[in-house]
Phi, psi and omega in degrees: 000147183282148181291332186265022182297133178256157177302139183287148176290163183229054187299316186240062178256134180235119180287315179268133180273118180294157175294141180174193184260158177247125175258129187225134169261130181231107176063032183293134175221150177213128177241143173243110187066233179263010185249123177271122183255338173226131186225116172054050182272125179225134173190167180239144172246109188278154179296137177070017180234140177269120180249122178272140182240107188234155180167162180292167174303135180083007181288339180110011183296309183296318178300317179297316181294325177293326176290321178300320185269354179087005176292329182231136177286152176273148169279325177205163179089182182209158174255131182246147177232109187058037175085359178239160179302133181293145179250169176298324178295321176299312184294334177298337178272351181286150169256121184238131176240105182285156177294320176270106189295142188238021180277169188264118188293334184266353183268138177303146186303309185294318179300320182294316179294320178299317179299315180294322177297320179291327174298332178272007175096005178281148172280164188300317183296315180294320180296317179296317182296314181290323178298315179297320179298314181293320179296323177294317179298328182264015176062040179235020185300328182275000185246013190293336179265359181281142171300141184306320185294346178275351180276157173295163180299323178296320178288327173298323177297320178297320178295321179297323176296315178301321180298323180288331185265345194305315190270013181067061189296150176276341175208152178237128176236109191238118183262107182054055184290336184266359182298126177082001181271141175280168183302325180294317179293323177300316180296320179296317180292321178301319177298318179294319179293325178299320178300317180292320179298320180293340176272358179091013181282130173284135183234125175240127175221144177261151179195149170266356181270088187295331177295325178289318176301317180300320183286327191259331198268145171266328182227164185216142171234125179251123182245139176213127180050040176081006181235149177280121176267330179202145177204139177153186178296143183304313184295325177295319180292325177299321185274352185284334182276186179299136177275123183239155181229151176255132180236136172226131178234170177285338179256170174302137187270012181299339181296341183295338183294341181264003183273135178292134178081007180240126176248124180274111176283322180203137175230126180221094182062236181279357184255145178213146171248127193229153167244136185245138182290320186196185181294327178297318178297322179297316180295318178299317181298313184294322177299314180293324181291321179299321178295337182253016176082065180297129177252317183209141171215119185208148174287142176267120176267115185290146170279172181293331176298322178291319177300316181298313179297324183294317185277342183258355183284000000 
């Protein structure tokens, strides 16, 4: 973990869990030919909570998300919806945003969204009204009659987001939804997702942008080589690794290396990052630090990037 880690932001934290559905992967596996790319993957996406799905390229995130949504069959395991096997009718209510975008480049944006809404059972008037609302929220109100292919890649991404949200989904599974978006678009999408979270919708999204995951997520799933390395509430995962403290004194901090029960992770002049064995080590450290002009002593709360590095190393 880095010595300069700052406490993570808490943009989308909810103390009370809204009523809603639970989406669960239980023992999911998928093989292509003789090669297993996802093996025994289990995790839960709770109602009203944003769950980040992270891992290196090829970790199996997209394959897992396709199994959750029914785009891809499982080799083993099952997908549960409120504790029972998910049905086609359940999945019809999901909002899915694939990494490989599937909209039609020559079709006007509004017509395309209306068509997709009707496929989800909306009547034309309701689909048009919701499509216009979402396009306005995503700063695309003036482009609704333009063919999708004439828009920039970032704006095409916004339309894809609108398509996933249009029918009032009961769950959201979003594969790299923030890829290519500028900060204004990220904020607009975050606002829309917050509305769904407050309604109790479970949201799972994958991203390589760990700073964004850190800012948005309540829960985290870390995947590597097709297996889950860590899963759970963000705060629990932060506390699961080594507890480290930052110390600053008026004198050079090299003296900490000689204290029993204290391990120096890093020492740089008057600053040190330390791991302590127990409360006795903490008391010994603080007594010695006060004698040397203690300036600061604080626990370091790791960011999600630190959690990710810790579990994947």
